[in-house]
N, CA and C of each residue as an Amber inpcrd file, in Angstrom:
protein
   198
  97.7390000 109.5640000 130.4560000  97.6080000 109.5150000 129.0290000
  97.6770000 110.9250000 128.4650000  98.3910000 111.1210000 127.4030000
  98.5000000 112.4290000 126.7840000  97.1680000 112.8140000 126.1540000
  96.8620000 114.1010000 126.0930000  95.5950000 114.5310000 125.4880000
  95.3750000 113.9920000 124.0710000  96.4280000 113.9590000 123.2530000
  96.2570000 113.4650000 121.8990000  95.9410000 111.9800000 121.8760000
  96.5350000 111.2220000 122.7860000  96.2440000 109.8050000 122.8830000
  94.7980000 109.6040000 123.3540000  94.3340000 110.4290000 124.2770000
  92.9760000 110.3270000 124.7610000  91.9880000 110.6030000 123.6230000
  92.2670000 111.6560000 122.8330000  91.4310000 111.9880000 121.6920000
  91.4290000 110.8540000 120.6520000  92.5910000 110.2600000 120.4350000
  92.6950000 109.1650000 119.4590000  91.8430000 107.9870000 119.9140000
  91.9450000 107.6280000 121.1590000  91.1950000 106.5170000 121.6950000
  89.6950000 106.7930000 121.5960000  89.2860000 108.0160000 121.8670000
  87.8840000 108.3930000 121.7660000  87.4060000 108.2880000 120.3070000
  88.2490000 108.7340000 119.3760000  87.8990000 108.6390000 117.9700000
  87.8000000 107.1830000 117.4930000  88.6850000 106.3460000 117.9940000
  88.6370000 104.9180000 117.6320000  87.3420000 104.3000000 118.1380000
  86.9940000 104.5770000 119.3940000  85.7520000 104.0300000 119.9480000
  84.5300000 104.5140000 119.1450000  84.5450000 105.7930000 118.7920000
  83.4480000 106.3610000 118.0050000  83.3510000 105.6650000 116.6450000
  84.4890000 105.4840000 115.9860000  84.5300000 104.8190000 114.7010000
  83.9660000 103.4010000 114.7800000  84.3650000 102.6760000 115.8070000
  83.8860000 101.2910000 116.0040000  82.4020000 101.2500000 116.2980000
  81.8880000 102.2110000 117.0850000  80.4580000 102.2650000 117.3820000
  79.6800000 102.5030000 116.0900000  80.1680000 103.4130000 115.2500000
  79.4960000 103.6850000 113.9720000  79.4710000 102.4410000 113.0890000
  80.5910000 101.7310000 113.0610000  80.6430000 100.4890000 112.2630000
  79.6600000  99.4600000 112.7910000  79.5340000  99.3430000 114.0990000
  78.5820000  98.4010000 114.6810000  77.1480000  98.7920000 114.3110000
  76.8650000 100.0920000 114.2890000  75.5110000 100.5570000 113.8830000
  75.2200000 100.1360000 112.4420000  76.2080000 100.3150000 111.5810000
  76.0100000  99.9270000 110.1620000  75.7620000  98.4370000 110.0330000
  76.5380000  97.6240000 110.7510000  76.3320000  96.1680000 110.7070000
  74.9560000  95.7740000 111.2280000  74.5260000  96.4240000 112.2910000
  73.1950000  96.1630000 112.8370000  72.1170000  96.5020000 111.8120000
  72.2620000  97.6080000 111.1220000  71.2920000  98.0300000 110.1040000
  71.3030000  97.0480000 108.9310000  72.4640000  96.6460000 108.4870000
  72.5490000  95.6790000 107.3970000  71.8760000  94.3740000 107.8020000
  72.1210000  93.9270000 109.0260000  71.4830000  92.7140000 109.4990000
  69.9540000  92.8210000 109.5160000  69.4750000  93.9590000 109.9660000
  68.0270000  94.1530000 110.0450000  67.3820000  94.2550000 108.6640000
  68.0770000  94.8970000 107.7240000  67.4590000  95.1660000 106.4470000
  67.8070000  94.1510000 105.3520000  68.9090000  93.4370000 105.5080000
  69.3890000  92.6100000 104.4020000  69.5510000  91.1300000 104.7070000
  69.2330000  90.7040000 105.9300000  69.4920000  89.3030000 106.3150000
  68.7830000  88.3270000 105.3950000  67.5570000  88.5750000 105.0470000
  66.8170000  87.6610000 104.1810000  67.4470000  87.5780000 102.7780000
  67.8770000  88.7010000 102.2560000  68.5300000  88.7260000 100.9360000
  69.8680000  88.0080000 100.9800000  70.6390000  88.2190000 102.0520000
  71.9340000  87.5670000 102.1820000  71.7520000  86.0730000 102.2430000
  70.7560000  85.6310000 102.9970000  70.4510000  84.1790000 103.1040000
  70.0480000  83.6240000 101.7730000  69.2160000  84.3440000 101.0070000
  68.7710000  83.8750000  99.6930000  69.9630000  83.7160000  98.7440000
  70.8890000  84.6600000  98.7650000  72.0700000  84.5630000  97.9170000
  72.9380000  83.3800000  98.3440000  73.1110000  83.2050000  99.6600000
  73.9060000  82.0580000 100.1490000  73.2810000  80.7400000  99.7140000
  71.9680000  80.6350000  99.7980000  71.2840000  79.4160000  99.3660000
  71.4700000  79.1850000  97.8650000  71.3500000  80.2510000  97.0860000
  71.5180000  80.1530000  95.6320000  72.9220000  79.7020000  95.2880000
  73.9270000  80.2820000  95.9700000  75.3100000  79.8530000  95.7290000
  75.5350000  78.3890000  96.1150000  74.9760000  77.9950000  97.2480000
  75.1410000  76.6060000  97.6970000  74.5130000  75.6630000  96.6810000
  73.3320000  75.9730000  96.2150000  72.6430000  75.1460000  95.2060000
  73.4730000  75.0960000  93.9260000  74.0010000  76.2410000  93.5320000
  74.8200000  76.2950000  92.3070000  76.0320000  75.4040000  92.4140000
  76.7620000  75.4820000  93.5380000  77.9560000  74.6840000  93.7160000
  77.6400000  73.1940000  93.8550000  76.5140000  72.8790000  94.5070000
  76.1140000  71.4730000  94.6600000  75.7140000  70.8700000  93.3150000
  75.2700000  71.7150000  92.4140000  74.9250000  71.2740000  91.0510000
  76.1180000  71.3150000  90.1030000  77.3030000  71.4960000  90.6610000
  78.5520000  71.5870000  89.9260000  78.6270000  72.8070000  89.0320000
  77.8700000  73.8290000  89.3820000  77.9270000  75.0900000  88.6790000
  79.0930000  75.9040000  89.1990000  79.2560000  77.0850000  88.6260000
  80.3780000  77.9140000  89.0640000  79.9370000  79.3550000  89.1730000
  80.7390000  80.1110000  89.8950000  80.5470000  81.5320000  90.0980000
  81.7290000  82.2430000  89.4590000  81.4430000  83.1430000  88.5350000
  82.5050000  83.9150000  87.8710000  82.4900000  85.3230000  88.4370000
  83.6330000  85.7670000  88.8660000  83.8050000  87.1120000  89.4160000
  84.9580000  87.8140000  88.7080000  84.8690000  89.1130000  88.5750000
  85.9920000  89.8600000  88.0100000  86.0070000  91.2350000  88.6570000
  87.1340000  91.8730000  88.5690000  87.2860000  93.2030000  89.1400000
  88.5930000  93.8370000  88.7110000  88.7520000  95.0520000  89.0900000
  89.9420000  95.8210000  88.7440000  90.4710000  96.4430000  90.0310000
  91.7560000  96.3130000  90.2740000  92.3170000  96.8960000  91.4770000
  91.8360000  96.1880000  92.7380000  91.3200000  96.9860000  93.6600000
  90.8310000  96.4190000  94.9310000  89.6950000  95.4320000  94.7340000
  88.8530000  95.6890000  93.7460000  87.7490000  94.7650000  93.4510000
  88.2670000  93.4070000  92.9890000  89.3850000  93.4070000  92.2430000
  89.9850000  92.1390000  91.8240000  90.4890000  91.3700000  93.0420000
  91.0570000  92.0750000  93.9940000  91.5240000  91.4490000  95.2170000
  90.3690000  90.8410000  95.9940000  89.2280000  91.5700000  96.0430000
  88.0250000  91.0200000  96.6860000  87.6140000  89.7240000  96.0090000
  87.6310000  89.6880000  94.7020000  87.2260000  88.4930000  93.9540000
  88.1430000  87.3050000  94.2890000  89.4380000  87.5830000  94.4700000
  90.3700000  86.5090000  94.7820000  90.0430000  85.8400000  96.1010000
  89.4370000  86.5740000  97.0280000  89.0670000  85.9890000  98.3180000
  87.9660000  84.9520000  98.1670000  87.1380000  85.1100000  97.1620000
  86.0970000  84.1490000  96.9370000  86.6730000  82.8560000  96.4240000
């Protein structure tokens, strides 16, 4: 493997480890809040309510996924 490829692979692994740490922290600190929001949304939809989202640019694309 070329030195630059080795460095790239090392950087990728480092980046993924950091992302995993962030997800672990979010899970530890926010799981109860995430569950509460999911329950609220489920109740809203079961009651025939709706969720309105808006955004600009990338945020608009995020809204479209919902």
